[in-house]
C-alpha positions in Angstrom: 18.4 -20.7 -14.3 18.9 -16.9 -15.5 21.3 -15.1 -13.9 21.1 -12.0 -15.1 18.1 -11.8 -13.5 19.3 -13.0 -10.0 20.2 -10.0 -7.6 18.7 -8.0 -4.8 15.4 -7.1 -6.8 14.7 -11.0 -7.4 15.3 -11.6 -3.8 13.2 -8.6 -2.7 10.0 -10.2 -4.7 11.0 -13.2 -2.9 10.9 -11.8 0.9 7.5 -9.4 -0.5 5.7 -12.6 -1.5 6.9 -14.3 2.1 5.4 -11.0 3.8 2.0 -10.8 1.8 1.7 -14.7 3.0 2.0 -13.9 6.7 -1.0 -14.9 8.8 -1.2 -11.6 10.6 -1.7 -9.7 7.5 -5.1 -9.8 5.3 -4.6 -10.9 1.6 -4.8 -8.4 -0.9 -5.6 -8.5 -4.3 -3.0 -7.1 -6.7 -5.4 -4.1 -7.1 -5.6 -3.6 -3.6 -2.0 -3.4 -3.2 -1.6 -1.0 -6.3 -3.9 1.4 -4.5 -2.1 0.8 -1.2 1.3 1.2 -2.8 0.3 4.4 -4.1 -1.1 5.6 -0.9 1.9 4.5 0.8 4.1 6.5 -1.9 1.8 9.4 -1.0 2.2 9.2 2.8 6.4 8.8 2.6 6.0 12.3 1.0 4.0 13.4 3.6 1.0 14.2 1.8 -2.6 14.3 3.0 -4.6 12.2 0.5 -8.0 13.5 -0.1 -10.3 10.6 -0.9 -12.0 12.3 -3.9 -8.7 13.8 -5.3 -7.0 10.5 -4.7 -9.5 8.5 -6.4 -8.6 10.5 -9.9 -5.3 9.8 -10.2 -5.2 6.6 -11.6 -4.6 6.0 -15.4 -5.1 2.2 -15.2 -8.3 1.9 -13.0 -11.6 4.0 -12.8 -12.4 6.5 -10.1 -15.3 4.3 -9.2 -12.8 0.9 -8.8 -10.4 3.2 -7.1 -13.0 4.2 -4.5 -14.2 0.3 -3.9 -10.7 -0.5 -3.3 -10.3 2.4 -0.9 -13.5 0.9 0.7 -12.3 -2.2 0.8 -8.7 -1.5 2.2 -10.7 0.3 5.3 -12.8 -2.6 5.9 -9.8 -5.0 6.5 -8.0 -2.4 8.4 -5.4 -1.2 6.3 -6.7 2.6 5.9 -9.2 4.9 7.8 -10.8 7.9 6.9 -10.6 11.3 8.8 -12.7 14.2 8.2 -11.0 17.7 7.1 -11.1 19.7 10.4 -13.3 22.8 8.9 -15.5 20.8 6.4 -17.0 17.4 7.2 -17.5 16.8 3.6 -13.9 16.4 2.8 -12.4 13.0 4.0 -8.8 12.1 3.9 -7.3 8.5 4.0 -4.8 7.9 6.5 -2.6 4.9 7.8 -3.7 2.6 10.4 -1.2 0.7 12.7 -2.0 -2.5 10.5 -0.6 -0.6 7.3 2.2 0.9 9.4 3.1 -3.1 10.2 2.6 -3.9 6.7 5.2 -1.3 5.5 7.5 -2.1 8.4 7.8 -5.7 7.2 8.3 -4.6 3.6 11.0 -2.3 4.6 12.6 -5.3 6.3 12.2 -7.6 3.2 14.1 -4.9 1.8 16.4 -4.4 3.8 17.5 -8.2 3.8 17.4 -8.2 -0.1 20.1 -5.7 -0.1 22.3 -7.4 2.5 21.9 -10.7 0.9 24.0 -9.9 -2.2 
């Protein structure tokens, strides 16, 4: 065993895998999780996340792929769309209750990892 790699982060990774495997949460592909994590960061900064602007923020995936992933996250229940109050053509990505449950479980995993060492 490599003791240099043992610590809170490795424990968090283990607990996060446990959260991902919960039957109450839909399975995410790595790209879906990558996009969802970026959304969670932006929401945590209390930012409104416009669909079109968000699709263009990635260096690792194309805007088309980002849009496809957002649609998939909507279909499985992690996000929904909200129209702009004044311009119905503009839409924002917003978290759902399922997304909030996912974040709460990941928060618990992180806290457990921190307190177990």
